[in-house]
N, C-alpha and C positions, 0 to 999 in steps of 0.2 A: 802373859799376853792379854791385852784388853779384848773382851768378847765383843764382837760386832753386834749392833742392834738389829733385831729382826722386825721389820715393819709389818710383817704378816701375823706374828705370834706374840711379840712382847706386849706387856700391858700398856694401854694407851697413855696412862698417866706418866709412866716411865719414859715413853717416847716423847711426849710433850715436854717433859723436863729437859731431855737431852737436846731436842731441836729448838724449842722455843726460848729457853732461858738465855743462851748465848745471843740470840737474835734480839731479844728484849734489851739485854745489857748494851749491845752495840748501839741500838737506837736511842736508849736513854742517855748514853754518854753525850751524843750530839745535843740533845735537849738540855742537859745539865750545863754543858759548855756555854750555851747561849743565855741560860738563866743566871748563872753566876756572874757573867759579864754584865747583865742587866742590873743585878743587885748592887754591885760595886759602883756602877755608873749612877744608878738612882740615888744611892747614899751619898756619893761624892758630888754630884752635879744637880740632882733634883729632877723635877718634872720634864724640863726641856731636854735633859740628857736622855731620859727614857724615850721621849718622843723622837729624838734624833736617831737613836738606834733603830727605832721602829720604821722611820722613813728610809733608812739605808737597807733594811732587811730585804726588800724586793731585789736589791742588787745581789745580795747573798743567795737568794733563791735562783737568780739567773746563773750565777757561778755553779751552783749545784746542778742545775738542769743541763748545762753544757758538759760538766764532768760526767753526768749520767749518760748523756748522749754517746760519749766516747767510751767510757768505762764499761757500762752495761752492754753496749754493742760489741766491744772487744771481748768481754768475758763470754758472751753468748756465742760469738763466732769461734773463739778458741775451743770451747767445749764441742761445738758442732764439727769443726774440722778434725779434732782429735777423735771424735766418735766415728768419723768416716775413715779414719786411718790416714788422713792426709797431713802428715806432720810438717812438711815443707810449707804448705799453704797456711797451716796453723801458726807457724813461726812468722811467716810474712805478715799475716793479719795482725798479730800481736805487735811486731816491730813497727809496722806502719801506725798502729794506734798510739804507741808511745811517742812516735815522732809528731803526729798530728796534735797530741795533747800538749806538747811543749810549744808548738807553733801557735795553736789557737789560744792557749792561756796567755801568751805574750801579747797577742793582738787584742784580746778582750781586756787585758789589764790596761793597755795604753788607751783604748777607746773609752773605757768606763771612766778613767781618770779625767780625760779631757771633756767628756760629755756630762760629767757629774753636775755642773752648775745648771744644765738644762734638765737633767733627770730629776733632781731633787724636788722641784715644784710639781712635776708630773706624778711623783710618788706620794704626794699629799702633804708636803711640808708647808708650814705657816712661815710668816716673815720672822717671827721670834725664834723659831726652831732652825731656820735656814743656816745661820753661821755654824751652829753646833753640828748639824748634819753634814755640812761641807767639810768641817774639820775632821769628823769621824770618818766620813766616806772616802776622803782622799787617801787616808792611810789604809783603809780596807781595800781600796782599788789597787794600791801599790802591792798589797799582799795577795791580790786575786790570783796571779799565776801560781802561787804556791798552793792555795786551797784547791784550785782546779786540778793541778797535777797530782796532789796526794789523794784527792777524792777519786779521781779517775783510776789511778794506779791501785788504790785499795780494792776496787772491784776486780781488777786483773789479778791481784795477789790472791784474792779468795778463789777465783777460778783456777788458779795455779795449784790450789790445794793447801793454802796457808792462811786460813781464816783467823787463827790466833795471832799471827804476825800483824795482820791488818788491824785487829782489835787493839793490840798493844801499842801500835803506832798511833792510833787515835787517842788512846788513854794518855800517853806521854804528852802529846800536844795539849790536851785538855788540862792536865795537871800543871804544866808550865804556865798556861794562861791564867789559871786560878791563883797561882803563887804570885805572878807578876802584876795582876790587876790592882791589888791594894798598894803595891810598891809604887807603881806609876801614877795611880789616881790620887792616893793620899800622901805617899812619901815625896814624890816629885811634883805634886799638885798640877798634873797635866790634864785633869778633867777627862772629857770624852776622848781626847787624843790619846791619853794614857791607856784607856780601855782598848782602844783600837791597836795601839802598839803591842800590848800584851797578847792580844788575839793573833796578830800577825807573827809575832815571835814563836808562839806555839805552833802556828801553821808551817812556819819555815822548818822547824825541827821535825814535824811529822813528814813534811815533804822530803827532807834529806834522808829520813829513814826509809821512805818509799822508794826513792831513787836508788838507794843502796841495794834494795832487793832485786833490781833489774838484773844484776850480775848473778843472782842466785836462782833465777827462774829454772824450774826443774822439768816442767811438762814438755818444753821444746828447747832446742839449742839455737839461740839467736846468733846470726852473723851480721856483718855490716850491711849486706845487701837487703836484709830483712827490714831495715829501717828506712829504705827508700820508698816513697809514696807513689802508688799508681792508682788506677781507677777502681781497683778492688776495695779501696778504703770506703767507697760509697756503700758497699754492702754492709760493712761493719757499722757505719753510722746509721744505716737503715734499721739494723737490729736494735739500736738504742733509741729509736725515734719515739716509741710508745712511752718510755720513761721520761723523755724530754717533754713531751706533750703534757703528761700528767703533772709534772712540776710547774709547767708554765700556766696551767689552770690555777694552781695555788697562787702564783704571782698575780694573775688577774683578780682573784678574790681579795688579796692583800691590798693591792693598789686601789681597788674599788672601795674597800672599807676605809682606808686612810682618807681618801678624798671625800667620801660621804660624811665621815665623822667630823672632819675639820670644817667642811662647808656648812653642815647643819648645826654643828656644835657651837659655831660662832654666834648664832642667834639665841643661845641659851645662857644661863648664868654660869655654866661650866667653861665657856669659851672654847676656842679651837684646839688649844694645846693639850688640855687635860684628857679629853676623849681619845686623842691620838696616842698619848702616852699610856693610858690605861689599856687600850686595845692591844698594844704591843706586849704589855705585861701579861694580860689574860691569855693571849695567844701562846706565849712561851710557856706559861704554866700548863695550859691545855695540851701542849706538845708532850708532856709527861704521860698524860692519859692516852693520847693517840699512839705514842711509841709503845706503850704497854700492850694495848689490844692489837695493834698492828703486828707486834712481835709474836704474840701468841698465834695469831692467824697465819702468819708467814711460816712459823715453826711447824704448824700443822700441815702445811702444803705437801711435804713428801709422804706423810702418813696417808692423807686423803688420796693423793694422786696414785700412789702405789696400789693401795687396796681397791681403788676404783678400777684401775687398769686390770687388776687380778680378778675383778668380778666379785670381790668380797664386800657386798653392799651393806650387809649388816654392820660390819666393822666401820665402814665409812659413816653410816648413820650415828654410830656410837661416838665416833670422833667429833662429828659435827655438833652433837649434843653437848659434849664435854667442852668444846671450844666456846660455844655460845654461852654456856653457863658461866665459865670462867670470865669471859669478856663482859657479861652483864654484871657480874659481881664487882669487877674492876670499875665498870661504868657507874654503878650505883654509889660506890665509895667516893669516886672523884666528884660525882654530882652533888652528894651530900656536903662534901668539903667546900665546894664552890658556893653552894646556897647558904650553908650555915655559918661559914667562917670567911666571908669575902674580905672584910676589913683586915683581919689578921694576915691573910695571904698577901695582899698587896702592900701592907705596911712593911714587909721585908724589903721593898724596893724604894722606899722614901723615908726620910727622917721626919720626926714629929715637929721639928722646928721649921720645916719648909713652909713658905708663905701659902702654898696651895694645898697644904695637907688635908684640910677638912673637905674641900671640894673634890680632891683626889679620891679620898675614901668614899665620899658620897656617890661619885660616879661609878666607882668600882663595885659598890653594893648594887647599884642600879643595873650594871652590866651583868653581874653574876646572877641576878634574879630576874633577868629578862633574856638577854642574848644567849646565855648558856644555861638557861633554867632547866631544860630537860636534855642536857647533853648526853646523859647516859644512854639514850636511845640510839646514839650514833654507833654504839657497839655492833648493832645489827647491820648497819650500812657497810662498815669497814670489813666486818667478818664476811658478809655476803659477797663483796667485791673480790676478796682474796679466794674464797671458796669457789666461786664461779670460775675464776681464773685457773684454779687448781684442776677443775673439771674440763679445762680446755676451751671454755667459751670466752675467748679474748674480747670480742666486740661487746658482748653483754657486760663483761667485767669492767671495761672502760666506761661504758654508759653509767654503771652503778657508781663508779668513782667520781663522775661528774655530777651525779644526780642532785646531791644536797647543795653543794656550793654554787655551781654554775647554772644548772637547769631550774632549780627551785629558789634558792636564796636571793640571788641578784634580782630576778624579776619581781619577787615579792617585796624586797627592800625598796626598789624603785617605786613600786605601786603605792606602798604605805607611806614612805618617806616623802616622795615628791608629788605623786598624783593626788593622793588623799591628804597631803600636806600635814602629816603627823610628825614631820621633822625627824630629829635624831631618835625619838622614841619609836617611831615607825620602823626605822632601820633595826633597832635593837630587838623589837618584838617580832621582826621577820625571822629571827633565828629560831625560836621554838616552833613557829608555824612551819618553816622549812623542815625542821627535825621531825615533826609529826607526819607531814606528807611523805617525807623520805622513808620513815619507819613503816608506814602503811604499804608503800610501793615495794620495799624490801621484804616484807612479810610474804607478799605475792611471789616475788622473784625467788627468794630462798625456798619457799614452800613448793614451788613448781619444780625446782631442782631436786628437792628432797623426795617428792613423789615419784619422780622418774626412776629413782634407784630401785623401787619395788618392781616396776614394770620391766626394767632391764634384767632383773634377777630371774623373772619368769622366762624371758627370751633365752637366757644363758642355759637354764635347765633343759629347755627343748633341744637346743643345739648339742648339749652334752649327750642326750639320749640318742641323737642321730649318729654320733661318732662312735657308738659302741658296736657297730656292725662291721667288724674288721675280720676278714677270713682269707685274705690273699696270702699264698704261701710260696709264690715264685720268687725269682731274683728281685732284689730291690729295684724299684723303678719310680722315677718322679716325672709326671707329665705336666708340663706347663702349658696353659692354654691362653693365648692372646686372642681376643675376639672383638669384632666390630659390634657396636651397640645395635641390637635388633637382629643379629645373625643367628641367635639361638645357641651361641657358643657356651654360655653358662650351663644350659640344660644338657648339652652334649657332655660336658665335663661331669655333671652330677650323675647322669646315666652311666657313664663310663666307670666312675668310681664305685657306684653301687654294683655294677656287673662284675667288677674285679674284687669287690669286697675290701677296698682300701679307703683311706680317709679322703674327704673332699674339703678343700679349704677355699672359702670365699668370705662369707661373713664371719666365720670363726677366726679367720686370719686377722680380721679387724680387731676382734677382742684380744687376741694374743699380742697384737701390736700396741694396743692401749696399755696392756700390762708392761710391755717393754719400755714405752715412752713416758707413761704417766699422763698422756693426753686423754681427754674424754672420748667415749664412744661416739657421742653426738658430734664432736668436732671432727673425728676421723671419718665417720660416715658421710659428713657433709663435704669434706675436702679430699677424700680418698680418690686417687687417680685423676685428679684435676690439676691442671697447671694454668695459673692465671698469667695473663699476658704482661702484667706489670710486676710490681713488687711482691716478692715471696718472703714471708716472715720465717723466723727460725723454727716455729712450730711445724711448718710445712716440711722443712728439711728433717726435723726430728721424726716426723711421721715416716718419711721415706727410709731413714736409717733404721727405725724400729721395725718396719715391715721387712727390710732386707735381712736384718739379724734374725727375725722370726722365721723367714723363709729358709735361711741357711740351717737353722737349728732343726726345723722340721725335716728338711731334706737329708740331714745327717742321721736321722733316727728311724725314718719309716718310709714306706712306699705311699704315694699319695698323688692326688690331682690338685694343682694350684692354679687358680684362675687369676689372670691379670697381674698387676702390680710389678711389672718389669721382671717377673720371675725368671724368664728365659735369660735375661742379661745377668741378673743376680747369681744364677747358677751356671753361667757360661763355662766355668772351669771344672764343674762337677761331672763325674762320669754317671752313666745310667740315667741320663735326663733326655726325655723326648720332648722337643720344643714344637708346639703346634700353633698355627695361626688359622682361625676360622673366620670366614667372611661370607657375605651374601649379596645379592643384587639389591638395588635401591628399593624396588617395589616390595620385595619380601621383607626387608627390614622395616619398612613403614607399616606393613600389615601386622607384623609381630608386635611392633610398638603400640599400635592401636589395640590389639587383642589382649596382650599380656601386661602391658604397662599402663593401659587405660588412658592413653594420650588422645587428645582430640584430633580428628582427621586433618583439620586445617593447620595444626601446629606440629604434627608428627614428623614430617620430613625435616623441618628446621631443627627440631630437637635431636633427631638422629644424627644429622650432620654436625651440629654443635658439639654433641657428646663425643663423637669420634675425633673431632678436631682437638678437643681437650685431652683425650687419651693420647693422641699423637704428639701433642705439645709436651705432655708429661713425660712420655717415653724419650723424646728428643732431649729434653732438659737434663734428665738424669742418666741417660746412656750415651748421648751425643750420636745417636743413630736414628735412621728413619724407621718408623714403626712398620711400614709396609715393605721393607727391604726383605726379599726372599732369602737372602744369605743369613738372616737371623734365625731361621727356623729349619726344622727337619721336614716338616709337613705343612703345606698350606692347602686348605680345602674349602670349597664352596659348599656350605651346608645344604643349600637348596638342591644340589644335584641328587643327593640320596635321602634328604630329610634328617631330622635330629636323631631319631633312634638308630637308623642305619649308619649314620656317620659315627655315632658312638660305638656301634658294633664293629665297624670297619677298623677303628683305632684299637679296639680290644683285641681283634684278631692279629693285628700287627704286633702288639705287645706280647701276646701269648704264643705268637708264631704259629697260629692255626692256619689252615688252608682257607683261602677266601673262596 
């Protein structure tokens, strides 16, 4: 029997091999798929063929973004519902996602086919390239339903626990495409259309393999009713929205570069077609580098997330050092290859007899020694984005992923290329400028996250010392305390726990939930017990599930006091639970907020009311009950009647059955 990997104790190199290598391979397959296509088309058709595939590539990005919107959303929702133990809802969400995949893929295929003549010029095509792009694009558009379906389903298949099946499905399609490319392009002399046909045939085979898996889904049992669409599909799509947005930013960059290179290249001796063609080739070769470092970083996510949640910050630091070292080595290697051997690289994509061969090589050398001159620095940007996401800082991670391409590169390229009239050279040299600025910003971002680890380790040690005072020997009892903000309820709970000699869970519960979910302490502390009025992402639900599991584990093992987090609802079926709600009058809540939470007098009341509304919303969302409903609790007390200490003593006497 295969021994399971231990994220806490196994050697980090061993874990990285286990998690990162399959991820790198899967990402590289996609990159190689596109590169091989480009090589055969370049050899068979020449510069215009390469340019045509580059013009159509934004369409492929759109297909991938739509597939991610559904596939990533469905896989996240499936895992979420299964984690909650809601198998019927999990089945319904998956069935609906499959249905919507087929529907949307068909609609997108029809729309893109008929919109293609309009889209091609927008994607940066020249008049020379237009007919080739139209020929290639029409066939790609016909095959779009198949690529959307198998890409979306592959995410669901992984979530169902069959990552190898998904990888094999992709490999088979890629191999078929590679075999058919020379047959259709050279054997049948079909040019770019032959390359497109080979691609679509491979996609159809992968799609059929993916569809066949639907009957083998093992995590849930699908029925006909599960495939009927209702409004809950919006939640699934919402969970995939971040992936969709990220890919659409890549689309923006690609379309921007295509248009800038053709517009500005036309006024140089290179012309418009060569820069367009070379950029497509360099981008596809560069995808090998991006896939490698991205795969390493993604593979490190479970190691980082688990140990961060477990409070093992030394191991997190060690993992971060290892990932950065590996990715910088990979970055330096690819950087040297691009700078030292640019001509040899791009010569794979064009024949020496091509009329544009010399200019093609010249511009390739220029681009490799300008636009991607210091591309190795990007290793820090991509690693930082994934690491920050692993630590639960979703917004910051999204900003980092946008930093180089959208926030820095496009404005700098416009400034140099258009405002300062440096033309195409300004656009190319905007690349290393953006790389340097992004590198400096990521040093600060990555460094700040790294330094937080030491500070959080100190906090953990203090909390562990506080938990060593356990001397309660009576019958097991769990006291859950729900309390209004400013009521002094937390202090009542702490005094009560200390007087009984049992564990007190408030901030320590946050740390245990982080270990359970893999989310960062920073993220949990920021979002704990808050319910936003609008969209809730899957991290919010992961947090609630993790806290609920943690509460149940604690309650099964020891006597304790648990503050907040819907603990009364989570433990509603448990025996020996005393459910307490503590409140206070408005004036007293405001006074406590000013004194203990250092709120300004003019803002105190507003903050108190807002916080309590958030707690009530959170409770309502996850329990479907009113937070203030007396039927939810065994005891409801106004802390102001007796004060914090006497309220705690009153509860202690009830628990120990002493005479009042």
